[in-house]
N, C-alpha and C positions, 0 to 999 in steps of 0.2 A: 459313738457306737452305743453307749448306754441309752441315750434318748431314742435312737432308732429301734433298739430292742423293745422299748416300751410302746412306741407309736407306729412301728413298722416303717414302710417307705411312703406312706401317704403324706404328701406335701401339704395337703389341706389341714390335716391334724396339727402339723408342726406350725403352720401359719396361724391357725386358730389359737393354739396355746400361747404364742407370743403376742398376738393381738389382745388376748385376755390379760396377760401380764402388763402390756403397755397401757391398756385402758384403765386397769386397776391402779397402776402407778400414777397415771395422769389424774384420776379422780382424787387420789389421796394427796398427791403433791400440789396440784393446783387448787384442789378443794380447801386446802389449809387457809387460803386467803379469804374464802367465803366464811369459814369458821371465825377468822379474825374480824371480818366485816360485821358479822352478827353480834359478836361480843362488843365491838366498838360502838355499834348503833345502840345497844342496850346501855352502855356506859355513857354515851353521849360524847365520846372522845376516842382518839385513836389508841387502841389497846392491843397488846400482843399476848394472847393466852399461852399457857405452857404447852397445850396440846399441839400448837403450831409447830413446835420444834420436833415433837415426836413424828408428826405427819411428814415433816420435811425429810427426816432421816429415812423412814420407810419408803416414801414415794420416790426419793432420789435413787435408792438402790434398785427398785423395780424398773425405773426408767433408764438407768445405766445399763442394766442387763438387756433390756429391750433394744436400746439404741446400739449397743455393741454387737450382740449376738444375732439379732434379727435384721436391723436396719443397716448395720455397718456404717453408721453415721458419725463422721468426725466431730461435727458440731454437737450432737447429742451426747457423745462420749465425754467431750470437754465440759459440757454444761452440767452433767450430773456426777462427774467423777471426783471432784475436789471440794465441794461445799460441805461435806460431812464434818470436817474439822470445826467449821463455824457452828453448825447445829449442835455438835457435841459440847463445844465450849459453853454455849448458852445453857445447855442442860446442866453442865457441871456447876455453873454459877447459880442456877436456880436451885439445884439440890443442896449446894452449900448454904445458900440463904435460908433454906428451910431446915437445915441441920440434919438432912437425911442421908448424907454421903460420907462414908468412912474413907480413910486414906487408901486402904486396900482396894475397895470397890472403885475408887477414883482411878487408881493406877491400872487396874484390870480393864476398865471401860475405855480409858484413853489409849491403852495398849492395843485394844481391839480396833479402835478407830485408826491407829497408826498402821496396822496390818491391812485394813481395808484400803487406806490411801495408797499403799505400795501396790496392791492388786489393781487399783484404779489406774495407776501410772502405766502398768503393763497393758491394760485393756485399751487405754487411750492411744498409746504408742502403736499397738497392733492395728487399731482401726485406721489411724492416719496412714500407716504403711500400706494397708490394704487399699485405701483410696488412691494412693500414689500409683500402685501397680495397676489398678483398674483403668485409670485414665491416661497413663503415660503414652500409650500407642494411639490415642484418639487424635483428631485434627486439632490444630492450634486453637481454633475457635471454641471447641468443646473444652479443652484444657483451661483456657482463660476464663470461660464462663463458670466452670465448675469451681475453680479456686477463688474466683471473685466472690461468689455467693458464700463459699465457706469462710472467706475473709470477713464478709459482712456479719456472719454468724459469730465469728471469733470476737469481733469488736463488740457485738451485743453481749456476748458472754463475759467479756472483760468488764463491761459496765455492771452486769449482774454481780460479778465477783467484787467489783469496787464497792457496791452498795453494802455487801456483807462485810467487806474489809473495814469500811467506815463504821458499820454497826459493831463489829468486833472490837475495834479500837476504843470506841465510846464505852462499850460494855466492860472491857478490861480496866479502863481508867476509873469507872464508877463502881466496879466490882458488883454489878448487878446487870441483868439483861435489859437493855435499853434500845429503843428504835428511834434514831434521829430522823428529822423530817427529810433530809437529803436522800434517805433510803427510798422514799416513794417516788421522788423525781427521777432518780436513776433507774428505778424499776420500769417506769413508763418508757423511757428512751430505749432501754435494753430490750423490752418486750417487742417494740416495733421493729427493731433491727433483727432480732432472732426470728420473729414471725416471717419477715421477708425471706430470710435464708431458708426456713423450713418449707415455705410455699414453693420455692424454686426446686427443692428436692422432693416435694410431694410427701412430706412427713406429716400427715394430717392430724395424727393424735397430738403431736407437739404444737401444731398450729392452733388446734382447738383449745389446748391448755392456755396458750398465750392470749388468745382472744377472750377466754373466760375470765382471766385475772385482770385485764385492763380496767374494767369498771371498778374493781376493788381498789386498785392503786389510785384512780382518780377520786374516788370517794374519800379515801384517807387524806389526800391533798386538800379536798374541800373541808373536811373536819378540822385540819390543822390551820388552814387559812381563815376559818371562822373563829380562830382564837382558842381552840381546844387543844392543849398541848399533848404531844404524843407520850405514850407511857410504855414502860418495859414490862408491865405486869404479865 
């Protein structure tokens, strides 16, 4: 009702608003890897700059809102709803390493991330329930096709989550932000699966984002295979 009072009943304004949010989120979220690529090329090795984690957080929030409120996309909701804890933990380690994070600030920051995760759980659950109600009265063929491609997206997102889980474990063990080489191999496989799912659902902003980041993943693999060790800088 609040949004309608601002925009009126014009559907085109509502659509434009959310396309702007989605496009901006995609530029920030997927553009982070181009920033990482540029920094890596300058360093001559695979490097992860601090700004990568800031862009990850901001971009994921925008894409989560776009995926849930506008697209009603189960895969998009799952993709952008839960990675914030990994981004936050990397920032905490980076801030601790620099000595710029007080205990109070750390508790407040991580508490805010916890609240965001709870909200994300509700948003993801609502989106999946909405999808179930949308297709339950369709033909068997439509139901199977819908959930098959959602399943492909879930597998892809599981690989994306796995890459950050691996990165998180390595980071926690070494007490500094580190990117292991398996991160990039998992990124390539996950991107291909997610892109296939998004194409079937015609979620073109997400498709474009996946296509845009594939060259970056491949380039990082090339740098690593050339004998230039990855870095968590």
